C-alpha positions as CSV (number, residue, x, y, z in Angstrom):
1,M,82.5,69.1,-60.5
2,S,86.0,70.1,-59.4
3,K,88.5,71.0,-62.2
4,T,91.3,70.7,-59.5
5,F,94.2,68.1,-59.8
6,I,95.6,67.1,-56.5
7,D,99.4,66.1,-56.8
8,I,99.8,65.0,-53.1
9,H,103.6,64.6,-53.2
10,S,105.9,65.8,-55.9
11,H,109.5,67.0,-56.6
12,K,108.8,69.1,-59.7
13,K,106.8,72.3,-59.6
14,N,103.6,72.4,-61.7
15,D,102.4,76.0,-62.9
16,N,99.1,74.8,-64.1
17,L,96.7,76.9,-61.9
18,N,94.5,73.9,-61.7
19,V,97.0,71.8,-59.9
20,V,97.5,71.8,-56.3
21,Q,100.6,70.3,-55.1
22,I,102.6,69.4,-52.0
23,L,106.1,69.8,-52.9
24,N,109.0,67.9,-51.2
25,D,111.1,70.4,-49.4
26,D,114.9,70.0,-49.8
27,T,115.7,73.6,-49.1
28,F,117.5,72.7,-45.9
29,L,120.2,71.4,-48.5
30,F,120.6,74.5,-50.3
31,N,118.6,77.4,-48.6
32,D,116.7,78.5,-51.6
33,F,112.9,79.1,-51.0
34,S,112.3,80.6,-54.5
35,F,111.1,77.2,-55.9
36,Y,108.3,77.0,-53.3
37,K,106.9,80.4,-53.7
38,N,103.1,80.1,-53.8
39,S,103.2,76.5,-53.1
40,F,102.6,74.0,-50.1
41,Y,105.3,71.7,-49.1
42,C,106.4,69.0,-46.7
43,S,109.8,68.5,-45.0
44,G,111.5,65.6,-43.5
45,F,114.3,63.1,-43.3
46,H,114.3,60.5,-45.9
47,P,116.3,57.4,-45.0
48,Y,118.4,57.9,-48.2
49,L,119.8,61.0,-46.6
50,L,121.8,58.9,-44.2
51,K,124.4,58.0,-46.8
52,N,124.7,61.5,-47.5
53,N,126.0,62.1,-44.0
54,I,123.1,64.6,-43.5
55,Q,122.5,65.3,-39.9
56,P,118.7,64.8,-38.7
57,S,119.3,67.8,-36.3
58,I,119.8,70.2,-39.4
59,V,116.6,69.2,-41.0
60,K,114.6,69.4,-37.5
61,K,116.0,73.0,-37.1
62,H,115.0,73.7,-40.5
63,I,111.4,72.6,-40.0
64,N,111.0,74.4,-36.5
65,N,111.7,77.5,-38.5
66,L,108.8,77.1,-40.7
67,T,105.2,78.4,-39.9
68,K,102.2,76.0,-40.4
69,N,101.2,78.2,-43.3
70,Q,104.4,77.1,-45.1
71,L,104.5,73.6,-43.9
72,L,101.5,71.2,-44.5
73,A,103.1,68.0,-43.3
74,I,106.2,66.2,-42.0
75,G,108.1,64.0,-44.7
76,E,109.0,62.2,-46.1
77,I,110.2,60.1,-43.4
78,G,110.7,56.3,-43.6
79,L,111.8,52.9,-43.0
80,D,113.5,50.9,-45.8
81,R,115.1,47.4,-45.3
82,S,116.2,47.5,-49.0
83,L,118.9,50.0,-48.0
84,K,122.3,49.2,-46.5
85,N,122.4,51.5,-43.9
86,D,121.6,50.8,-40.3
87,F,118.0,49.9,-39.7
88,E,118.0,50.8,-36.0
89,I,119.3,54.3,-36.8
90,Q,116.5,54.6,-39.5
91,S,114.0,53.5,-36.8
92,K,115.4,55.9,-34.3
93,I,115.2,58.9,-36.8
94,F,111.6,57.9,-37.8
95,N,110.7,57.8,-34.5
96,D,112.2,61.3,-33.7
97,F,110.3,62.9,-36.8
98,L,107.0,61.1,-35.8
99,E,107.3,62.7,-32.4
100,L,108.1,66.1,-34.1
101,A,104.9,65.7,-36.2
102,K,102.9,64.8,-33.1
103,H,104.1,67.9,-31.2
104,K,103.1,70.1,-34.1
105,S,99.9,68.1,-35.0
106,L,100.9,67.4,-38.6
107,P,100.1,64.7,-41.1
108,V,103.1,62.6,-42.1
109,F,104.3,61.4,-45.5
110,I,105.8,58.0,-45.3
111,H,108.4,55.9,-47.2
112,C,108.1,52.4,-46.4
113,V,109.8,49.5,-48.0
114,R,109.5,45.9,-46.6
115,A,108.9,47.3,-43.3
116,Y,105.2,47.6,-42.6
117,S,105.0,45.8,-39.3
118,D,108.1,47.9,-38.1
119,M,106.3,51.1,-39.0
120,L,103.0,50.0,-37.4
121,H,104.8,49.2,-34.1
122,L,106.6,52.7,-33.8
123,I,103.4,54.4,-34.6
124,K,101.5,52.4,-32.1
125,N,104.4,53.0,-29.3
126,I,103.9,56.9,-29.7
127,N,100.0,56.7,-30.2
128,F,100.2,58.7,-33.2
129,Q,96.7,60.4,-34.0
130,D,97.4,62.6,-37.1
131,P,96.9,61.2,-40.7
132,L,99.7,59.2,-42.2
133,I,100.2,59.1,-46.0
134,L,101.9,56.3,-47.6
135,H,103.9,57.8,-50.4
136,D,104.4,55.9,-53.7
137,F,102.5,53.0,-52.1
138,R,103.6,49.7,-53.8
139,G,102.0,47.2,-51.1
140,N,99.8,44.1,-51.8
141,I,96.2,43.5,-50.6
142,Q,97.3,41.8,-47.4
143,E,99.1,44.9,-46.4
144,I,96.2,47.3,-47.4
145,N,93.9,45.3,-45.3
146,Q,96.4,45.3,-42.3
147,L,96.8,49.1,-42.6
148,T,93.0,50.0,-43.3
149,R,92.0,47.8,-40.3
150,S,94.5,49.5,-37.9
151,P,93.5,52.1,-35.5
152,F,95.4,54.8,-37.4
153,D,94.5,57.0,-40.2
154,F,96.2,55.8,-43.2
155,Y,96.0,57.4,-46.7
156,F,97.4,55.6,-50.0
157,S,99.3,57.8,-52.5
158,I,100.2,56.0,-55.6
159,S,102.5,57.2,-58.6
160,P,102.9,56.1,-62.2
161,S,105.1,53.2,-61.1
162,F,101.8,51.5,-59.8
163,L,100.4,51.0,-63.2
164,K,103.5,48.7,-63.9
165,K,102.4,46.2,-61.2
166,N,100.9,43.0,-62.8
167,D,98.0,42.7,-60.4
168,N,97.4,46.6,-60.2
169,R,93.6,46.4,-60.7
170,K,92.9,44.1,-57.8
171,I,95.1,46.2,-55.6
172,F,93.6,49.5,-56.8
173,E,90.2,48.4,-56.2
174,Q,91.1,47.4,-52.6
175,I,92.1,50.9,-51.6
176,P,89.3,52.9,-50.2
177,A,88.3,55.8,-52.4
178,D,88.2,58.3,-49.5
179,K,91.9,57.3,-48.7
180,L,93.3,57.6,-52.2
181,F,95.8,60.1,-53.7
182,F,97.8,60.3,-56.9
183,E,101.3,61.8,-57.1
184,S,103.9,62.7,-59.6
185,D,106.9,62.1,-57.3
186,D,110.1,62.6,-59.0
187,T,108.7,61.5,-62.6
188,Q,108.5,63.8,-65.5
189,S,104.8,63.0,-66.0
190,P,102.5,65.9,-65.1
191,I,99.8,65.0,-62.7
192,E,97.0,66.0,-65.4
193,I,98.3,63.0,-67.5
194,I,98.7,60.6,-64.4
195,Y,94.9,61.2,-63.7
196,Q,94.1,60.6,-67.3
197,D,96.2,57.3,-67.3
198,F,94.5,56.0,-64.1
199,S,91.1,56.9,-65.6
200,N,91.7,55.1,-68.7
201,R,93.2,52.3,-67.2
202,F,90.6,51.5,-64.6
203,Q,87.5,53.0,-66.5
204,M,86.8,55.7,-64.0
205,N,85.3,59.0,-64.6
206,L,88.0,61.6,-64.7
207,D,85.9,64.6,-63.1
208,S,84.8,62.1,-60.3
209,L,88.2,61.1,-59.4
210,R,89.3,64.8,-59.3
211,Y,86.3,65.7,-56.9
212,Q,86.9,62.7,-54.7
213,H,90.5,63.7,-54.1
214,V,89.8,67.2,-53.5
215,Q,87.5,66.0,-50.6
216,N,90.2,63.8,-49.5
217,F,92.6,66.8,-49.4
218,N,90.0,68.8,-47.4
219,R,89.7,66.2,-45.0
220,L,93.5,66.1,-44.4
221,F,93.9,70.0,-44.4
222,P,90.7,71.5,-43.3
223,H,92.4,74.9,-42.7
224,I,93.0,75.2,-46.4
225,C,89.7,74.0,-48.0
226,L,89.9,74.1,-51.5
């Protein structure tokens, strides 16, 4: 059995040699790559950046300067109807970065809040074929069914916040095991503890969970092959 812990999306580096992370890349904000040394990462334009007056063109230029060995995925990018900024602008930026990911044949990390139908519409419009990872997924059973029955290759990444949902067992059981990941996101919880918490809550074998997630990771990124 694998002893590897997959942290599919994180903002905090973990130095445990048994942890494989994809770190969220904000280096376009401060031009310091030392944090990401010997790490995998993703880069994109989060809808929150609109309020900071960050230009999407700066982020796209940054991404285009990275090699595929440095960058595993585009993201996170997204749609969020809970934000006060213009949803049409969000949609345009989301579409632009989907096009970039399609051009580079890279998976995408997606932040989506109350906008699953909008997201599916935009993905369908450009006929996106690479994997799509729903970061910090907090949807319901109906949304899981809608996404898994779509023609697109969706994965579900859940964080410690998922354990606070009242109906989390039913939702967790609905997510296909070969489409599931855990993430530390911006929490202070190490991924090793997060795995243990999910294992305890849902009475799942820890080694089996880790093994399954390594298989899922290898399917997403066959050029790495853990």
